C-alpha positions in Angstrom: 150.2 162.3 -90.6 151.3 163.5 -94.0 148.9 165.0 -96.7 148.6 161.7 -98.5 147.3 160.0 -95.4 144.7 162.7 -94.9 143.6 162.6 -98.6 143.0 158.8 -98.3 140.8 159.2 -95.2 137.5 159.7 -97.1 138.2 156.6 -99.1 138.9 154.6 -96.0 135.6 155.7 -94.5 133.8 154.8 -97.7 135.3 151.3 -97.8 134.6 150.8 -94.1 131.0 152.1 -94.3 129.9 150.5 -97.6 132.1 147.4 -97.9 133.5 146.2 -94.6 130.5 146.7 -92.4 128.0 145.3 -94.8 130.2 142.2 -95.3 130.4 141.8 -91.5 126.6 141.9 -91.3 126.2 139.4 -94.1 128.7 137.0 -92.6 127.0 137.3 -89.2 123.7 136.4 -90.6 125.2 133.6 -92.7 126.7 131.7 -89.8 123.8 132.2 -87.3 120.2 130.9 -86.9 117.2 133.1 -86.4 117.8 133.0 -82.6 121.5 133.9 -82.9 123.0 130.4 -82.6 126.0 129.3 -84.7 125.2 127.1 -87.7 126.6 126.0 -91.1 123.3 125.1 -92.4 122.8 128.4 -94.2 126.0 127.7 -96.2 125.3 124.0 -96.9 121.8 124.7 -98.2 123.4 125.5 -101.5 123.6 121.7 -102.0 119.8 121.5 -101.9 118.7 120.2 -105.3 116.8 123.4 -106.2 119.6 125.7 -105.1 122.3 123.6 -106.6 120.5 123.5 -109.9 120.3 127.3 -109.9 124.0 127.5 -109.1 124.9 125.2 -112.0 122.6 127.2 -114.4 124.2 130.5 -113.2 127.6 129.1 -113.9 126.6 128.0 -117.4 125.2 131.4 -118.1 128.3 133.2 -116.7 130.8 131.0 -118.6 128.7 131.2 -121.8 128.3 135.0 -121.5 132.0 135.5 -120.9 133.1 133.4 -123.8 130.6 135.1 -126.2 131.7 138.5 -125.0 135.4 137.6 -125.7 134.5 136.3 -129.2 132.5 139.4 -130.0 134.9 141.9 -128.5 138.2 141.1 -130.2 137.0 141.5 -133.9 135.3 144.8 -132.9 138.4 146.0 -131.0 140.7 145.1 -133.9 138.5 147.0 -136.3 138.4 150.0 -134.0 142.2 149.9 -133.8 142.5 150.4 -137.5 140.3 153.5 -137.4 141.7 157.0 -137.0 141.6 158.5 -133.6 138.4 160.5 -134.2 136.5 157.6 -135.7 137.6 155.2 -133.0 136.4 157.6 -130.4 133.0 157.9 -132.0 132.8 154.0 -132.2 133.7 153.8 -128.5 131.1 156.4 -127.7 128.4 154.4 -129.5 129.4 151.3 -127.5 129.3 153.2 -124.2 126.1 155.1 -125.0 123.6 152.3 -124.0 125.3 152.1 -120.6 123.9 155.6 -119.8 120.4 154.2 -120.0 118.7 152.4 -117.1 119.6 148.7 -117.2 116.0 147.6 -116.5 114.7 149.6 -119.4 117.2 148.1 -121.8 116.3 144.6 -120.7 112.6 145.3 -121.0 113.3 146.5 -124.6 114.8 143.1 -125.3 111.6 141.5 -123.8 109.6 143.4 -126.4 111.9 142.3 -129.2 112.0 138.6 -128.2 108.3 138.2 -127.2 106.1 136.0 -129.5 104.5 139.1 -131.0 107.6 141.1 -130.8 109.8 142.9 -133.4 112.0 139.9 -134.2 109.1 137.6 -135.1 107.4 140.4 -137.0 110.5 140.8 -139.2 110.8 137.0 -139.7 107.1 136.8 -140.7 107.7 139.6 -143.2 110.6 137.6 -144.7 108.4 134.5 -144.9 110.2 132.6 -142.1 108.8 130.8 -139.1 108.6 132.7 -135.8 111.0 131.9 -133.0 110.0 130.9 -129.5 112.9 132.6 -127.6 110.9 134.4 -124.9 111.2 133.0 -121.4 114.1 130.6 -122.3 117.7 130.3 -121.4 118.6 131.7 -124.8 116.7 134.9 -124.0 118.6 135.2 -120.7 121.9 134.6 -122.5 121.1 137.3 -125.0 120.2 139.7 -122.2 123.4 139.2 -120.2 125.6 139.4 -123.2 124.0 142.6 -124.3 124.2 144.0 -120.8 127.8 143.2 -120.1 129.5 143.2 -123.5 130.7 146.8 -123.1 132.5 145.8 -119.9 134.6 143.3 -122.0 135.2 145.7 -124.9 136.5 148.6 -122.9 139.4 146.9 -121.1 140.3 144.8 -124.1 140.3 147.9 -126.3 142.6 149.8 -123.9 145.0 146.8 -123.8 145.0 146.3 -127.6 145.4 150.1 -128.3 148.6 150.2 -126.3 150.3 147.5 -128.4 153.1 149.0 -130.5 152.3 148.8 -134.2 155.9 148.0 -134.8 155.6 144.7 -133.0 152.7 143.6 -135.2 154.5 144.7 -138.3 157.6 142.8 -137.2 155.5 139.6 -136.8 154.1 140.0 -140.3 157.6 140.6 -141.7 158.7 137.3 -140.2 156.0 135.5 -142.1 153.2 135.4 -139.5 149.7 135.5 -140.9 146.7 137.3 -139.4 145.6 134.4 -137.3 149.2 133.6 -136.1 149.8 137.3 -135.3 146.6 137.4 -133.2 147.3 134.3 -131.1 151.1 134.8 -130.8 151.3 138.6 -130.4 148.0 140.4 -129.9 146.3 138.0 -127.5 149.3 137.5 -125.1 150.0 141.3 -125.0 146.3 142.1 -124.4 145.9 139.5 -121.6 145.8 142.0 -118.7 142.8 143.7 -120.4 141.2 140.4 -121.2 141.5 139.2 -117.6 140.0 142.5 -116.4 137.1 142.0 -118.8 136.6 138.4 -117.7 136.3 139.5 -114.1 133.9 142.4 -115.0 131.7 140.1 -117.0 131.8 136.8 -115.2 131.1 138.1 -111.7 128.0 140.2 -112.4 126.6 137.7 -114.9 127.0 135.0 -112.3 125.2 137.0 -109.7 122.6 138.7 -111.9 118.9 138.3 -111.2 117.1 141.1 -113.0 117.8 139.7 -116.5 116.4 136.3 -115.6 113.4 137.9 -113.9 112.5 139.9 -117.1 113.6 137.7 -119.9 113.2 134.4 -118.2 109.6 135.1 -117.1 110.3 133.7 -113.6 110.5 130.2 -115.1 114.3 129.9 -115.0 116.1 131.0 -111.9 119.7 131.9 -111.4 121.2 131.7 -107.9 120.9 135.5 -107.7 117.1 135.1 -108.0 116.9 132.7 -105.1 119.1 135.0 -102.9 116.9 138.0 -103.8 113.7 136.1 -103.0 115.1 135.0 -99.6 115.8 138.6 -98.7 112.7 140.3 -100.1 109.9 137.7 -100.2 110.8 135.1 -97.5 112.5 137.6 -95.2 115.0 134.9 -94.4 118.2 137.0 -94.1 120.1 134.1 -92.6 119.6 131.8 -95.6 120.0 134.6 -98.1 123.3 135.6 -96.5 124.5 132.0 -96.4 123.9 131.6 -100.1 125.5 135.0 -100.8 128.6 134.0 -98.8 128.9 130.7 -100.7 128.5 132.4 -104.0 131.1 135.1 -103.1 133.7 132.5 -102.1 133.0 130.5 -105.2 133.5 133.4 -107.4 136.7 134.5 -105.6 138.1 131.0 -105.9 137.3 130.9 -109.6 138.9 134.3 -110.2 142.0 133.3 -108.2 142.3 130.1 -110.2 142.1 132.1 -113.5 144.7 134.7 -112.4 147.1 131.9 -111.1 146.8 130.1 -114.5 147.7 133.4 -116.3 150.7 133.9 -114.1 151.9 130.3 -114.5 151.4 130.7 -118.3 153.5 133.8 -118.4 156.3 132.2 -116.4 156.3 129.1 -118.7 156.4 131.4 -121.7 159.4 133.3 -120.3 161.3 130.1 -119.5 
């Protein structure tokens, strides 16, 4: 074996030990009963009204979070693009800085902000406005997941936009394209690889999240991740938890494959 093969050996061990083997264990539990017999019931339990409702709610949160992150990231990225190298680096550092803090602490900070007696309502009262009842609602969960995963959309989009040649943008403007036309016809298509990476990095974890809904939802609103977590930790039903996990994993993979296929088809139609 050559040197490259030897150098890849630790990574192969890592993948086998921490990805392949755990997946095999999860799939084994998903398709077996408590006594080891084969069953599909653990997978089909997702269509139980309670589980299906949590799945739909998780999908709504994931799609909404992804769209909001896209809408928020592009104006910020375009503003950072106009900054000089040093200032854009500082702006990028400020965006990354919260990611160095424990995620649970950041979410609990939002719990304090959005609580009935929290900072937000205190400010509104000082301004003579009515307090908001956001705590333990879907809105609070959406705020939490957007805050938590927005940097994962900004970073890949920024890398893609930063690589766009300024001459291409100037050429579009010279041909009479306005700012909106330039964005949709030039910047957005050329930054699509970064956007797709951001979509995957935001959609998947927000779809499977359970900590945010636990803290900001007050246990009243459950994502499918909460149900899976409860099956493993509280009910000790690894078979059902694994079945729901497998269904969720396959569902997310199909969604991502559909997104990537549409992007490839869109590029081909643009070329032709």
